[in-house]
N, C-alpha and C positions, 0 to 999 in steps of 0.2 A: 504494499500499500504505499503510495507516494505521500508526501509530507502535507500536501494541501488535503487530501482525502482524509487523513489521520485527524488534522485540525478540525476538518468539517464534522467528522464523526464524533470526536472528542466533544466539541461543542454541542452538537446535537444530543448527546449523552447527557451532558450536563443541564441541557434545556428540558429534557424528557420528563423527569419526575415532577418539578414543580408545575409544569404545563399541563401534565395529566391530571394531577390534584385539582389545580385550578379549574380546568375544564369541566370535571365532575360536578365541582361545586356550583359553578356559575352558568354552566352549560353555554357559555358564550365562546366564540372562536379565539383561541389566544393570539395575541398580537405581539410580535418581535419586532423590536426597533434594532436597527444596525447603524452604528455610526463608525465610518472609515476615515482614516487621514487623507487617503488620496482622492482619485477620482474613480467614476465607475468603469472606465477603460483600465485603469490600473490595478484595480483590485477585484476584478469581475471574478477571477478564477477562485478567490477565496470565499466570495459571497455565494457562488454557486456550490463550493463544497459544502458550505453549511446548508444550503438547500438541499443538497443530495443526501447529507446525513439525516435530514430531518425526514426526508422522503423514505429512507431507509427505516425509520422508526414509525413509518406509517403516517406521517403529517402530510397532506396535500394542501399545497398553497391554494389559498380562494376558498377552500372548503373545510378544512380542518386546523388551519392555521393561517394567520396573515402576516406579512413580512413588509417592514417599511425601512426604506433605506435613506440615510443621510450621508452626504459626503462633504468633507471639509476641503476638498480641492487644494490640500497642501498647506491651507491656512489654519494653523492649530489654534488660533485664537478663537475660531468658529465653533470648537467643541461644545462650548457651554450652551451657546443659543441653538445648536443643534440637538443636543440632549433636553434642552427645555422645551423644544418643539415636539419632541416625542413624547415627554411627559404630558405635554397638553393633549396630544392625541390618544393618551391612555393606553399606551403600550403596557403588556403585562411584564416584559423583561427587556433590556437593553443590552446589546452586545457590542464591546468596542474592542478595536484590534491594535492597541497602542498603548504605551505609558501615558502620553499626554492625555489621550482619550479617556482612560481610566481614572486619571487624577480628576479631570474635569466633571466625570461622573460621580466621582465620591463628594465633590463640592455640591453639584447641581441635582443629582437624583438621589435625595436622602432617603427615599421611601420606596421607589422602583427598584427590583433587583436588578443588579448589574454582572454580567459574565464577561470577564476580560480575557483575551486570547494574545498570544504573541508579544506579551510583557516579558522581557528578559529578567527583570529583577523587580519584582512588586514590591519587595520590602525596601531596597535601596532606593526606588524611585518615589516611595511615599504613597503608593496604593494601597497597601495593606501592613498592618503592623506585625503580622506573624502569618506564616503558611499554614500552620495547624489551626489557628483560629483567627481567620482574616478578620472577622468583627464587622458591624455594620451590614450594609446591603450588597457587598462586593464579594465576588469569588471568581475563581479562574483558574486557567492553566500558566504555570511558570516554566520559563525556560532557562531559569538560573542555574549557573554552573558554578558552583562553590569550589574551593581549593581541596576539599575532600573528594568531590567527584572526579575532578580532573586527575588527581593522585591514582584513584581507581582505575581511570581509563588507561593511565601508563601502565599500571600493574597488569591490565587485562591484555594490553597490546604487547608486551615484553615478557610476559611470563612463558618460561618454556612449557609446551605441551599445549599452550592455549589454543583453542579453536579458531581464534582470531590470528594467532600467529602461525598456524598450521601451514601456510602456505609460504612462509618464509618471509612475508612482509606484514604490513599493517591490515587493518580491515578491509574488506572487499566490498 
């Protein structure tokens, strides 16, 4: 599975449980708001991967889920207004795919659940205070690579008999 499909499936999985529960309670079609830093042409594959992940979970856009997109077009100062716009349209969850977007959502979306993806270091960037207990209404996936993980990679690559090193080189 390629990285985009993986991110789409992971995000879909993160969204599945709360949306299913809310759909049963309210019987309304869940509404997902997506805020991206770029333009529709620059991030289309990621948004389509999210749609694909949701479809794999049984969500059909326009029937069992609604998706609203907002694009910052490279202007990070727009995040706050875009998130506020999604809140006014009463989305059930907001998905952001950048640290600046997640920080803006943390400030603007105090009650709407926010799922962040592609945030390299959510603690260091001020998105959450802890990975184990993010607090507030934000959750997501972290791409953080700490010293302990980097050391483990070196160990795996150079350990004699490692399946990674079996070909005589690094990972394939």
